Legacy VTK file of the C-alpha trace (Angstrom):
# vtk DataFile Version 3.0
C-alpha trace
ASCII
DATASET POLYDATA
POINTS 77 float
4.824 -38.216 123.479
5.420 -35.183 121.140
6.212 -36.338 117.454
9.597 -35.348 116.016
10.238 -31.731 115.635
10.107 -30.282 112.126
12.810 -27.776 111.144
10.037 -24.960 110.961
9.020 -25.575 114.669
12.502 -25.798 115.804
13.263 -22.295 113.862
10.093 -20.908 115.386
10.941 -21.752 118.947
14.623 -20.551 118.759
13.424 -17.256 117.359
10.964 -17.012 120.233
13.665 -17.687 122.753
16.028 -15.147 121.356
13.209 -12.539 121.548
12.377 -13.490 125.019
16.116 -12.861 125.888
16.716 -16.376 126.929
19.213 -17.365 124.085
21.887 -15.464 122.016
22.114 -16.228 118.281
25.678 -16.171 116.958
25.834 -15.927 112.769
29.291 -16.758 111.162
29.805 -15.221 107.908
30.716 -18.160 105.594
29.793 -20.651 103.201
27.752 -22.726 103.751
26.133 -20.408 106.522
26.701 -21.368 110.008
24.492 -20.197 113.112
25.250 -21.119 116.775
22.898 -20.532 119.726
23.892 -20.254 123.402
22.255 -19.394 126.689
22.136 -15.545 127.305
23.070 -14.271 130.868
19.640 -14.643 132.208
19.361 -17.971 130.385
22.384 -19.354 132.262
20.776 -18.382 135.501
17.758 -20.705 134.480
20.348 -23.545 133.706
19.530 -25.184 137.270
15.723 -25.233 136.642
16.179 -26.873 132.950
18.697 -29.467 134.700
15.890 -30.415 137.537
13.297 -30.506 134.777
15.155 -32.951 132.678
15.770 -35.257 135.551
12.159 -35.174 136.254
11.262 -35.849 132.518
13.479 -38.713 132.467
11.989 -40.262 135.495
8.498 -39.799 134.083
9.685 -41.227 130.787
10.597 -44.291 132.980
7.607 -44.386 134.897
5.494 -44.352 131.576
7.252 -47.195 130.376
6.733 -49.263 133.587
3.128 -48.460 133.277
2.802 -49.253 129.732
4.775 -52.641 130.199
2.487 -53.548 133.138
-0.556 -52.860 131.411
0.518 -54.975 128.412
1.498 -57.878 130.675
-1.793 -57.617 132.504
-3.813 -57.494 129.011
-1.798 -60.686 128.001
-3.210 -62.778 130.974
LINES 1 78
77 0 1 2 3 4 5 6 7 8 9 10 11 12 13 14 15 16 17 18 19 20 21 22 23 24 25 26 27 28 29 30 31 32 33 34 35 36 37 38 39 40 41 42 43 44 45 46 47 48 49 50 51 52 53 54 55 56 57 58 59 60 61 62 63 64 65 66 67 68 69 70 71 72 73 74 75 76
């Protein structure tokens, strides 16, 4: 499983997504600075794919947890 994401990694990935046109960055001129991101028009069209991928990912995590638990029980015997 991936480790916790660092601020640098997150910033790099957001910049790449923005450059690729999948997200839009909204900057607010205030103190402290505020930035928000949202899916672009083409990014919105990808939302269904992301939803299905999320469902699969959650099912796969459950599967891995069951396998790990099963292996732990078998090694305890």
